[in-house]
Each structure stands twice: as C-alpha cells, then as structure tokens.
C-alpha positions as a Markdown table, in Angstrom:
| # | Residue | x | y | z |
|---|---|---|---|---|
| 1 | Met | 0.2 | -0.1 | -0.3 |
| 2 | Arg | 1.2 | 3.0 | -1.1 |
| 3 | Thr | 1.7 | 5.9 | 1.7 |
| 4 | Lys | 1.0 | 9.7 | 1.6 |
| 5 | His | 4.1 | 11.9 | 1.1 |
| 6 | Pro | 5.1 | 13.3 | 4.3 |
| 7 | Ile | 4.0 | 16.8 | 3.8 |
| 8 | Ile | 0.6 | 15.5 | 2.7 |
| 9 | Gln | 0.7 | 13.7 | 6.0 |
| 10 | Met | 1.8 | 16.5 | 8.1 |
| 11 | Leu | -1.1 | 19.0 | 6.0 |
| 12 | Leu | -3.4 | 17.1 | 7.0 |
| 13 | Ile | -2.8 | 16.8 | 10.8 |
| 14 | Gly | -2.2 | 20.0 | 10.8 |
| 15 | Val | -5.3 | 21.1 | 9.3 |
| 16 | Val | -7.4 | 19.4 | 11.7 |
| 17 | Ala | -5.6 | 19.7 | 14.6 |
| 18 | Ser | -6.2 | 23.7 | 13.9 |
| 19 | Val | -9.8 | 23.6 | 13.7 |
| 20 | Ala | -9.8 | 22.0 | 16.5 |
| 21 | Gly | -7.5 | 24.4 | 18.4 |
| 22 | Val | -9.2 | 27.3 | 17.1 |
| 23 | Ala | -12.5 | 25.6 | 18.1 |
| 24 | Leu | -11.1 | 25.6 | 21.8 |
| 25 | Ala | -9.7 | 28.7 | 21.8 |
| 26 | Leu | -13.0 | 30.4 | 20.4 |
| 27 | Ala | -14.8 | 28.3 | 22.8 |
| 28 | Ile | -13.6 | 29.2 | 26.2 |
| 29 | Asp | -14.5 | 32.2 | 28.0 |
| 30 | Trp | -11.4 | 34.8 | 28.6 |
| 31 | Phe | -13.0 | 38.1 | 29.6 |
| 32 | Pro | -14.9 | 38.8 | 32.8 |
| 33 | Ile | -18.3 | 40.8 | 31.5 |
| 34 | Ala | -17.8 | 43.6 | 29.0 |
| 35 | Ala | -18.9 | 47.1 | 30.6 |
| 36 | Ser | -17.2 | 49.3 | 28.3 |
| 37 | Thr | -17.3 | 50.5 | 25.0 |
| 38 | Ala | -13.9 | 49.2 | 24.3 |
| 39 | Ala | -14.9 | 46.1 | 25.3 |
| 40 | Ala | -16.4 | 45.0 | 21.5 |
| 41 | Pro | -13.7 | 45.8 | 19.9 |
| 42 | Ile | -10.6 | 44.3 | 21.7 |
| 43 | Asp | -12.7 | 41.4 | 22.1 |
| 44 | Glu | -13.1 | 40.6 | 18.5 |
| 45 | Leu | -9.3 | 41.8 | 18.0 |
| 46 | Tyr | -8.6 | 39.2 | 20.7 |
| 47 | Asp | -11.0 | 36.7 | 18.7 |
| 48 | Val | -8.5 | 37.7 | 15.6 |
| 49 | Leu | -5.4 | 37.2 | 17.0 |
| 50 | Leu | -6.7 | 33.8 | 17.9 |
| 51 | Ile | -8.0 | 32.6 | 14.6 |
| 52 | Val | -4.5 | 33.4 | 13.5 |
| 53 | Ser | -1.9 | 32.9 | 16.0 |
| 54 | Val | -3.7 | 28.8 | 16.8 |
| 55 | Pro | -3.1 | 27.6 | 13.3 |
| 56 | Val | 0.4 | 29.4 | 13.0 |
| 57 | Phe | 1.3 | 27.7 | 16.3 |
| 58 | Val | 0.5 | 24.4 | 15.3 |
| 59 | Leu | 1.6 | 24.5 | 12.0 |
| 60 | Val | 5.5 | 24.6 | 13.8 |
| 61 | Met | 4.6 | 22.2 | 16.4 |
| 62 | Thr | 3.2 | 19.7 | 14.0 |
| 63 | Val | 6.5 | 19.9 | 11.4 |
| 64 | Ala | 8.7 | 20.2 | 14.6 |
| 65 | Leu | 7.0 | 16.8 | 16.3 |
| 66 | Tyr | 6.6 | 15.2 | 12.6 |
| 67 | Ser | 10.5 | 15.6 | 11.7 |
| 68 | Val | 11.6 | 14.2 | 15.1 |
| 69 | Trp | 9.4 | 11.1 | 15.0 |
| 70 | Arg | 9.9 | 10.9 | 11.1 |
| 71 | Phe | 13.5 | 11.4 | 10.9 |
| 72 | Arg | 14.9 | 10.0 | 14.3 |
| 73 | Ala | 17.9 | 7.6 | 14.8 |
| 74 | Lys | 17.4 | 4.0 | 14.4 |
| 75 | Pro | 19.2 | 2.3 | 17.9 |
| 76 | Gly | 23.1 | 2.2 | 17.5 |
| 77 | Asp | 23.0 | 4.5 | 13.7 |
| 78 | Gln | 26.3 | 6.5 | 14.7 |
| 79 | Ser | 25.9 | 7.9 | 11.2 |
| 80 | Asp | 26.0 | 11.5 | 10.1 |
| 81 | Gly | 22.6 | 12.5 | 8.4 |
| 82 | Ala | 22.1 | 13.5 | 4.7 |
| 83 | Pro | 24.3 | 17.3 | 4.1 |
| 84 | Ile | 21.5 | 19.8 | 3.6 |
| 85 | His | 22.0 | 23.1 | 1.5 |
| 86 | Gly | 19.2 | 25.1 | 2.0 |
| 87 | Asn | 16.5 | 26.2 | -0.2 |
| 88 | Thr | 16.2 | 29.9 | -1.0 |
| 89 | Leu | 12.9 | 29.5 | -2.3 |
| 90 | Leu | 11.5 | 28.1 | 1.4 |
| 91 | Glu | 12.9 | 30.3 | 3.0 |
| 92 | Val | 11.3 | 33.4 | 1.0 |
| 93 | Val | 8.4 | 32.3 | 1.7 |
| 94 | Trp | 8.7 | 31.7 | 5.3 |
| 95 | Val | 9.9 | 35.2 | 6.0 |
| 96 | Thr | 7.5 | 36.5 | 3.3 |
| 97 | Ile | 4.5 | 35.4 | 4.8 |
| 98 | Pro | 5.1 | 36.1 | 8.7 |
| 99 | Thr | 5.8 | 39.5 | 7.5 |
| 100 | Ile | 2.7 | 39.9 | 5.9 |
| 101 | Met | 0.6 | 38.8 | 8.5 |
| 102 | Val | 2.6 | 40.5 | 11.4 |
| 103 | Ser | 1.7 | 43.4 | 9.3 |
| 104 | Ala | -2.1 | 42.9 | 9.0 |
| 105 | Leu | -2.2 | 42.1 | 12.5 |
| 106 | Ala | -0.6 | 45.9 | 13.6 |
| 107 | Val | -2.7 | 47.7 | 11.1 |
| 108 | Tyr | -5.7 | 46.3 | 12.3 |
| 109 | Gly | -4.6 | 46.7 | 15.8 |
| 110 | Ala | -4.2 | 50.2 | 15.7 |
| 111 | Ile | -7.4 | 51.2 | 13.8 |
| 112 | Val | -8.9 | 49.3 | 16.9 |
| 113 | Leu | -7.2 | 51.2 | 19.2 |
| 114 | Glu | -7.4 | 54.7 | 17.3 |
| 115 | Glu | -11.2 | 53.6 | 17.7 |
| 116 | Ile | -11.6 | 53.4 | 21.1 |
| 117 | Glu | -9.1 | 56.0 | 22.0 |
| 118 | Arg | -11.2 | 58.9 | 20.1 |
| 119 | Pro | -11.5 | 61.6 | 22.6 |
| 120 | Ala | -15.2 | 62.6 | 22.9 |
| 121 | Ala | -16.6 | 66.5 | 23.7 |
| 122 | Asn | -17.9 | 66.2 | 27.1 |
| 123 | Ala | -15.2 | 63.4 | 28.1 |
| 124 | Met | -14.7 | 64.0 | 32.0 |
| 125 | Glu | -11.2 | 63.6 | 33.9 |
| 126 | Val | -10.2 | 61.2 | 36.5 |
| 127 | Glu | -6.5 | 61.7 | 38.0 |
| 128 | Val | -5.7 | 58.2 | 38.6 |
| 129 | Thr | -2.6 | 57.6 | 41.1 |
| 130 | Gly | -1.1 | 54.1 | 42.7 |
| 131 | Gln | 1.1 | 53.7 | 45.8 |
| 132 | Gln | 1.5 | 50.7 | 47.5 |
| 133 | Phe | -0.7 | 49.5 | 47.8 |
| 134 | Ala | -4.3 | 51.1 | 46.9 |
| 135 | Trp | -5.5 | 53.7 | 44.2 |
| 136 | Ser | -6.7 | 57.2 | 44.5 |
| 137 | Phe | -8.5 | 59.3 | 42.3 |
| 138 | Glu | -8.8 | 63.2 | 41.9 |
| 139 | Tyr | -12.1 | 64.4 | 40.0 |
| 140 | Pro | -10.9 | 68.2 | 39.3 |
| 141 | Asp | -13.8 | 69.5 | 37.2 |
| 142 | Thr | -16.7 | 69.5 | 39.4 |
| 143 | Pro | -19.8 | 72.0 | 39.9 |
| 144 | Gly | -18.0 | 73.8 | 42.6 |
| 145 | Gly | -15.3 | 74.1 | 41.1 |
| 146 | Glu | -13.1 | 72.5 | 43.6 |
| 147 | Pro | -11.4 | 69.2 | 43.0 |
| 148 | Val | -13.0 | 65.8 | 45.0 |
| 149 | Gln | -10.6 | 63.6 | 46.2 |
| 150 | Ser | -11.6 | 59.8 | 46.5 |
| 151 | Asn | -10.0 | 56.3 | 47.6 |
| 152 | Glu | -12.9 | 54.9 | 45.8 |
| 153 | Leu | -13.7 | 55.2 | 41.8 |
| 154 | Val | -17.2 | 56.4 | 40.7 |
| 155 | Leu | -18.3 | 56.9 | 37.2 |
| 156 | Pro | -21.1 | 58.1 | 35.5 |
| 157 | Leu | -22.7 | 55.8 | 32.7 |
| 158 | Gly | -22.2 | 56.2 | 28.9 |
| 159 | Gln | -20.3 | 59.4 | 29.7 |
| 160 | Gln | -16.7 | 58.6 | 28.6 |
| 161 | Val | -14.0 | 59.5 | 30.9 |
| 162 | His | -10.3 | 60.9 | 30.5 |
| 163 | Phe | -8.2 | 58.9 | 33.2 |
| 164 | Gln | -4.5 | 60.4 | 33.9 |
| 165 | Ile | -2.7 | 58.0 | 35.5 |
| 166 | Lys | 0.7 | 58.2 | 37.5 |
| 167 | Ala | 2.8 | 56.6 | 40.5 |
| 168 | Leu | 4.1 | 58.2 | 43.6 |
| 169 | Asp | 6.9 | 55.1 | 44.4 |
| 170 | Val | 7.2 | 52.3 | 42.2 |
| 171 | Leu | 5.8 | 51.2 | 38.7 |
| 172 | His | 1.8 | 50.3 | 38.8 |
| 173 | Ser | -0.7 | 49.2 | 35.7 |
| 174 | Phe | -4.4 | 50.6 | 36.3 |
| 175 | Trp | -7.1 | 48.4 | 35.0 |
| 176 | Val | -10.6 | 47.5 | 35.1 |
| 177 | Pro | -10.7 | 44.2 | 33.4 |
| 178 | Ala | -14.6 | 44.9 | 32.9 |
| 179 | Phe | -13.2 | 47.6 | 30.5 |
| 180 | Arg | -10.9 | 46.0 | 28.6 |
| 181 | Leu | -7.9 | 48.8 | 29.2 |
| 182 | Lys | -5.6 | 49.2 | 31.4 |
| 183 | Ser | -2.4 | 51.1 | 31.3 |
| 184 | Asp | 1.0 | 51.6 | 33.3 |
| 185 | Ala | 1.7 | 54.3 | 36.3 |
| 186 | Val | 5.0 | 55.6 | 36.0 |
| 187 | Pro | 6.8 | 57.8 | 38.8 |
| 188 | Gly | 7.5 | 61.1 | 37.2 |
| 189 | Ile | 5.0 | 60.3 | 34.0 |
| 190 | Thr | 1.6 | 60.8 | 33.4 |
| 191 | Thr | -0.1 | 58.2 | 31.1 |
| 192 | Glu | -3.8 | 58.4 | 29.7 |
| 193 | Tyr | -6.3 | 56.4 | 28.5 |
| 194 | Arg | -10.0 | 57.1 | 28.0 |
| 195 | Val | -13.1 | 54.4 | 28.1 |
| 196 | Thr | -16.5 | 54.7 | 28.0 |
| 197 | Pro | -18.7 | 52.8 | 30.3 |
| 198 | Thr | -21.6 | 51.0 | 29.4 |
| 199 | Lys | -23.1 | 48.7 | 32.3 |
| 200 | Glu | -24.5 | 49.9 | 35.6 |
| 201 | Gly | -22.7 | 48.0 | 38.7 |
| 202 | Arg | -19.3 | 47.5 | 40.9 |
| 203 | Phe | -16.4 | 46.2 | 38.9 |
| 204 | Asp | -12.8 | 45.1 | 40.1 |
| 205 | Val | -9.9 | 47.6 | 39.9 |
| 206 | Val | -6.8 | 46.1 | 40.2 |
| 207 | Cys | -2.5 | 46.3 | 39.3 |
| 208 | Ala | -1.4 | 44.4 | 36.8 |
| 209 | Glu | 2.2 | 44.9 | 37.7 |
| 210 | Leu | 4.3 | 43.2 | 40.1 |
| 211 | Cys | 5.0 | 46.7 | 42.7 |
| 212 | Gly | 5.7 | 44.8 | 45.8 |
| 213 | Leu | 4.7 | 42.0 | 48.7 |
| 214 | Gly | 1.3 | 43.5 | 48.8 |
| 215 | His | 0.8 | 43.8 | 45.4 |
| 216 | Thr | -2.3 | 41.2 | 45.2 |
| 217 | Thr | -3.6 | 43.5 | 47.7 |
| 218 | Met | -4.2 | 45.8 | 45.3 |
| 219 | Arg | -7.7 | 45.7 | 44.2 |
| 220 | Gln | -10.2 | 48.0 | 44.7 |
| 221 | Val | -14.3 | 48.7 | 42.8 |
| 222 | Ala | -14.7 | 50.7 | 40.2 |
| 223 | Thr | -18.9 | 51.7 | 40.7 |
| 224 | Val | -20.2 | 52.6 | 37.2 |
| 225 | Leu | -23.9 | 54.8 | 38.2 |
| 226 | Pro | -26.6 | 56.5 | 36.6 |
| 227 | Pro | -25.4 | 60.2 | 36.0 |
| 228 | Ala | -28.2 | 61.7 | 37.9 |
| 229 | Glu | -26.8 | 59.5 | 40.8 |
| 230 | Phe | -23.6 | 60.6 | 40.1 |
| 231 | Glu | -24.0 | 63.9 | 39.8 |
| 232 | Gly | -25.2 | 63.5 | 43.0 |
| 233 | Trp | -22.6 | 61.6 | 45.0 |
| 234 | Leu | -20.0 | 63.8 | 43.2 |
| 235 | Ala | -22.3 | 67.0 | 44.7 |
| 236 | Glu | -21.8 | 65.5 | 48.4 |
| 237 | Gln | -18.0 | 64.6 | 48.3 |
| 238 | Ala | -17.5 | 68.3 | 47.2 |
| 239 | Lys | -19.7 | 69.1 | 50.3 |
| 240 | Gln | -17.9 | 66.9 | 52.5 |
| 241 | Ser | -14.6 | 68.2 | 51.2 |
| 242 | Glu | -15.3 | 71.6 | 52.0 |
| 243 | Pro | -13.4 | 73.4 | 55.0 |
| 244 | Ala | -15.8 | 73.4 | 58.2 |
| 245 | Ala | -17.0 | 76.5 | 59.0 |
| 246 | Asp | -15.7 | 78.2 | 62.3 |
| 247 | Asp | -18.4 | 78.8 | 64.3 |
| 248 | Thr | -16.1 | 81.0 | 67.1 |
| 249 | Met | -16.3 | 84.7 | 67.1 |
| 250 | Pro | -13.4 | 86.5 | 66.3 |
| 251 | Ala | -11.5 | 87.6 | 69.8 |
| 252 | Ser | -11.9 | 91.0 | 69.9 |
| 253 | Ala | -15.4 | 90.8 | 68.8 |
| 254 | Thr | -15.5 | 88.4 | 72.3 |
| 255 | Asp | -14.0 | 91.1 | 73.9 |
| 256 | Glu | -16.3 | 94.1 | 72.8 |
| 257 | Glu | -18.9 | 92.3 | 74.3 |
| 258 | Glu | -17.6 | 91.3 | 77.6 |
| 259 | Ala | -16.8 | 94.9 | 77.9 |
| 260 | Gln | -20.3 | 95.6 | 77.4 |
C-alpha cells in the first residue's frame, strides 16, 4: 500500500489540529463581563489573533514533532545525516508570509486603538494615582470648581472618562478588566486612556504590574452609576471636602461684647 507523502501527512494533521484548536480557543470565555464601548472591539481583535496564531502554532509544532518522529535515528546508528544545503524559495516564503501577517495585524490593532481612544467632547477627567498598595482618585472638574479626592472610583454611565494615571513610588498598572483597557502608572510620567462605561454595577480595579509584597492586595472597586446618581455623589463628595465653617467668634468681637 502506497503511503502518503510526508508533506500531505503534515498538512492533514495540521488542518485537523488547527480547526480543533481554534474551536477550543474561541469556546473559552477568556474575559469577564464587557462593561465599556472598548470591550467589543478588543474582544473581536483578540478572537482574530487567536484565529491567526493557533494555526501558526499548530503548523510549527506539527512540522517539528513530525520531523523528530519521522527522521529519528535508529538505535545504534551513529552515522551523519544527509547534508542540507538550504532552500532559497522556502526561506523567502517563511519570511514573507509572517511579515505580511504581522503587518496586517499591526494595522488592524492600530485601527481598533484609534477607534476606542477617539476623544469625546464631553469627556470627564479623572486623575488616578497608584502607590503601594492602593489607588486614589481625583475629580478636577466639579460643579463647585474645587477638585474632589476619593479613595473609591465612581463613574457616570455612558460618558467618556479620560483617565490620567501616575504613580508615587514604583511601577503599577491601572486595570479594570471589565473595561478591557489598562495602562502603566510610572513615577514621573503621566499616562492616559479613555473609556466609556456601558453597564451599571461594581467592577474590579486591580494592579497588573508586580509592585511589591502587597501587590495582590491592591484591589478596589469601580462603581458605575446613572448620570443623575453620579452627579449627586460628586456633589456630596464636594460638600464633604469643603472646610468646616468656623463657629467661634473673633477674639476682638468677643472682648467687645464682654466689655459692654
């Protein structure tokens, strides 16, 4: 019985393994709930990367494993293998195809990034500060004109938020998994990203950069509220941050009253 050519065998194995691998990769729920306008484009980009990278991985591993098995030395065989002089056409192909694939994915990624980072006219500024081992937040634009500082991140539903991120001590990484976006917090540098929340609720805020012994405890919560509730929360925070009124009378006025 005539055996199939090795290349045909590898192609058959590669196709079957690629289809199975892609199906398995797409069936896995890699991310938590999507809660921002950036989530869907990023999830789609991730799926495209899986669809492209799984067959490449399978192809490379199929060729490597098949070659190890097919051309293995027989027990006791100490002779040299056949000389290999290279194949110019093959070298051109395996350089050209990956270059085209990587370039296309880079362009696609740049298009997605430009789409999700497009500034909105009504974007709200939030300053994020990371330090071992907690996040703090400042809202510079408030109805009263005074910035509001808070240890909790509260955001309005449906309004773009422009995060400006910095660190006081070491490298951190500000990440809300439900929003999909994250950015490093670097001492001496302000980084940024924009996101628009699309779901009400409470979502994890974590540090995605190893920053010390307490790194795993650097977890807080982002709360997304309807716009009216958010405005009420912000007004209440601004009120609480106002300096308390001095109820004591000036000393001179008190002395005058006692003298009378």
